[in-house]
Every structure is written in C-alpha cells, then in structure tokens.
C-alpha positions in Angstrom: 55.9 -109.7 -67.1 55.8 -105.9 -67.3 52.2 -105.9 -68.5 50.8 -107.8 -65.6 52.9 -105.8 -63.0 51.7 -102.5 -64.5 48.1 -103.7 -64.5 48.4 -104.8 -60.8 49.9 -101.5 -59.9 47.2 -99.6 -61.7 44.4 -101.6 -59.9 46.2 -101.2 -56.5 46.4 -97.4 -57.2 42.8 -97.2 -58.2 41.7 -99.1 -55.2 43.8 -96.9 -53.0 42.5 -93.6 -54.3 38.9 -95.0 -54.3 39.2 -95.9 -50.6 40.7 -92.4 -49.9 37.8 -90.8 -51.7 35.2 -92.7 -49.8 37.1 -92.1 -46.5 37.1 -88.4 -47.3 33.4 -88.5 -48.1 32.6 -90.2 -44.8 34.8 -87.8 -42.9 33.3 -84.9 -44.8 29.8 -86.0 -44.0 30.6 -86.5 -40.3 32.1 -83.1 -40.1 29.1 -81.6 -41.8 26.8 -83.3 -39.4 28.9 -82.1 -36.4 28.8 -78.6 -37.7 25.0 -78.8 -37.9 24.9 -80.1 -34.3 27.1 -77.2 -33.3 24.7 -74.7 -35.0 21.8 -76.3 -33.0 23.8 -76.2 -29.8 24.7 -72.5 -30.3 21.0 -71.6 -31.1 19.8 -73.3 -27.8 22.8 -72.0 -25.7 23.6 -68.5 -27.1 25.5 -67.4 -24.0 27.9 -70.5 -24.1 31.1 -68.9 -22.9 33.5 -71.4 -24.4 36.3 -70.2 -26.6 36.7 -71.2 -30.2 39.7 -73.2 -29.1 37.7 -75.1 -26.5 34.8 -75.7 -28.9 37.0 -77.0 -31.6 38.8 -79.3 -29.2 35.5 -80.7 -28.0 34.9 -81.6 -31.6 38.4 -83.1 -32.1 39.5 -80.2 -34.3 41.9 -77.4 -34.1 40.3 -73.9 -34.0 42.0 -73.0 -37.3 40.5 -76.1 -38.9 37.1 -75.5 -37.4 37.1 -71.8 -38.7 38.0 -73.0 -42.1 35.4 -75.7 -42.3 32.7 -73.3 -40.9 33.7 -70.7 -43.6 33.4 -73.4 -46.3 30.0 -74.6 -45.2 28.3 -71.3 -44.1 30.2 -68.5 -45.9 31.2 -66.7 -42.7 33.2 -67.0 -39.6 31.8 -68.9 -36.6 31.8 -65.7 -34.6 29.8 -63.7 -37.2 27.4 -66.6 -37.5 26.9 -66.7 -33.7 26.5 -62.8 -33.5 23.8 -63.1 -36.3 21.9 -65.8 -34.4 22.1 -63.7 -31.2 20.7 -60.8 -32.9 17.9 -62.8 -34.6 17.0 -64.1 -31.1 17.1 -60.6 -29.6 14.7 -59.4 -32.4 12.3 -62.1 -31.4 12.6 -61.5 -27.7 12.3 -57.8 -28.0 9.1 -58.2 -30.1 7.4 -61.0 -28.3 8.2 -60.6 -24.6 8.4 -57.8 -22.0 11.7 -59.0 -20.6 14.1 -56.2 -19.8 16.8 -55.4 -22.3 19.4 -56.3 -19.6 17.8 -59.7 -19.1 17.8 -60.4 -22.8 21.3 -59.2 -23.2 22.4 -61.6 -20.3 20.5 -64.5 -21.9 22.2 -64.0 -25.2 25.7 -64.0 -23.7 26.5 -60.2 -23.7 28.7 -59.1 -20.8 26.7 -56.0 -20.3 23.6 -54.4 -21.7 25.5 -51.5 -23.2 27.7 -54.0 -25.3 24.4 -55.6 -26.5 23.0 -52.2 -27.4 26.0 -51.2 -29.3 26.0 -54.4 -31.4 22.3 -54.3 -31.9 22.4 -50.6 -33.1 25.2 -51.4 -35.5 23.2 -54.2 -37.0 19.8 -52.5 -37.0 20.5 -48.8 -37.1 18.4 -48.4 -33.8 18.7 -49.2 -30.2 16.9 -52.3 -28.8 14.2 -50.1 -27.0 13.5 -48.4 -30.3 13.1 -51.8 -32.0 10.7 -52.8 -29.3 8.6 -49.8 -29.7 8.3 -49.8 -33.5 
C-alpha cells in the first residue's frame, strides 16, 4: 500500500527532524551556558595564560568553533572581549585603588606595564596615570 508507506515515511521523517531540532536546542543551550561560564571565569581570572586552543579543548570544542560561537553570541572575538574586560577592570582599579600601574598590569595579565600602557592609551586616549589623576 503506497499510501500507508508514504504516511509512515512522513511520520518517521518528522520524528527524526523534531528530535534533531530538540537535540540542537539542548546542545545550543549547553554551549550558551558554557560560554557564560567562560565569561565569568575570565572576569575572575583576567591573567589566565591559556591559549584559545587550550581553552577550547577544555570545553570540548575546537578553537575555530569556539571563536565562531563566541562571535555569534557576543558580536566580537574572544580576544577582543577579554581585552575589553581587562580594560574595564583596569579603569576600576585605577580609580578605586592606590595599587601601582605595574601591579595592575600584572594582575590583568599584561606581560609588561608598557604593553598595558599602550593598550590602555589606544582605548582611552590617555595613559593609565592620566586616567587615575583625572
């Protein structure tokens, strides 16, 4: 009976695609949750020296896939996001503490205070010391 076979095939196909959609949704929610966890981790550990490849591997992803997912969720690269977070933390530390600029740079993962000063100046149009005095 062609009519019954076609109906069975249609139901089987619908069930297959529905289950794939649910699976993709669950995987998507899991990935979104893991990306949020990574943002929290990077905010708490701005000097984390792990490479993107290591970070992605820890999450069970390739670095390319992590970068793609990140851009889809946050609209920028993971590196740009991390740099912006470091600069936000630097603004706060420069404003609310008397810690040296070298100590702040080290805490935020910059190899040298000069590197920190260059990045900060590019973003803010002034040196960290000028930011602190304003």
